[in-house]
C-alpha positions, 0 to 999 in steps of 0.5 A, a space after each residue: 273337304 266337306 261333304 255336301 250331302 243333304 239332310 233328309 230330316 231337315 224341315 226346310 226340305 220338306 217345306 220346299 217339297 210341299 210348296 213345289 207339289 202345291 204349285 204343280 197341282 195348281 198349275 195342272 188345275 189351271 190347265 184343266 180349267 182353261 182347257 174346258 172353257 168354252 169361250 168363242 175364239 172369233 166370229 161365227 158365220 152361220 150359213 145355210 139353204 132354205 128348201 121346200 119338201 121337194 128339195 127346191 131352193 127358195 128365194 126371198 125367205 126372211 131368216 132369223 138366226 138366234 144364238 141361245 145360251 147353252 145354260 138356259 136356252 134364252 136368246 143371247 143374240 139375233 141377226 136376220 137375213 133373206 135367202 138369195 136367188 139360190 136359197 142361200 143365207 149367211 150371217 156373222 156373229 161377233 166373238 162376244 155373241 156366242 160360245 161353244 155349246 150354245 144353240 144356233 136356231 134358224 127360223 124361216 118364214 113363208 106366208 105366215 108359216 115358220 119352220 126352224 132348225 137348230 144345231 150346237 155351236 162348235 169351235 169352227 168359224 162357220 156352221 151350216 144350218 139348213 131349213 126345209 119347209 114340209 110342203 111344196 112352195 109353188 113357183 111359176 118357174 116350176 112344173 107345178 106353177 106352170 100347170 097351175 098357170 096353164 089351168 087358170 088360163 084354160 079356165 078363163 078361155 072356157 068361160 069367155 067362149 061359153 059366155 060369147 056363145 050364149 049371146 
């Protein structure tokens, strides 16, 4: 019976080994490149709350949410919303509107003043990005609003009584 021993000096076995090694390196390179890719896998919901410096939630604040390219920080996509009665806002960007690593910028506008906050997009399907105004926003439902309204009413009453007394 004839021996089936392999000849290690055969050029065809070296070529097969080189081809196998090259394919293995190419496969590993493709896996590494695809692992580092930052493409979004689905929609991204950006949500948050608008507050004033005292922590009060503010309603009816126009909100602009920008997704900015990670490479040059230019605006990639924009959506708008208005904060609800609890100061909450939420928008959903499509998968082609964002990538992991892009910057999410939230801009809130009140009385001509703008405040913003930003965060980096991660792989989760939603992210919070809250905005806080650095000053108190008076509301008649708050203690400050109540005191202001009471003071104005008292001032009107005093003016009325003084003018009536002079007659």
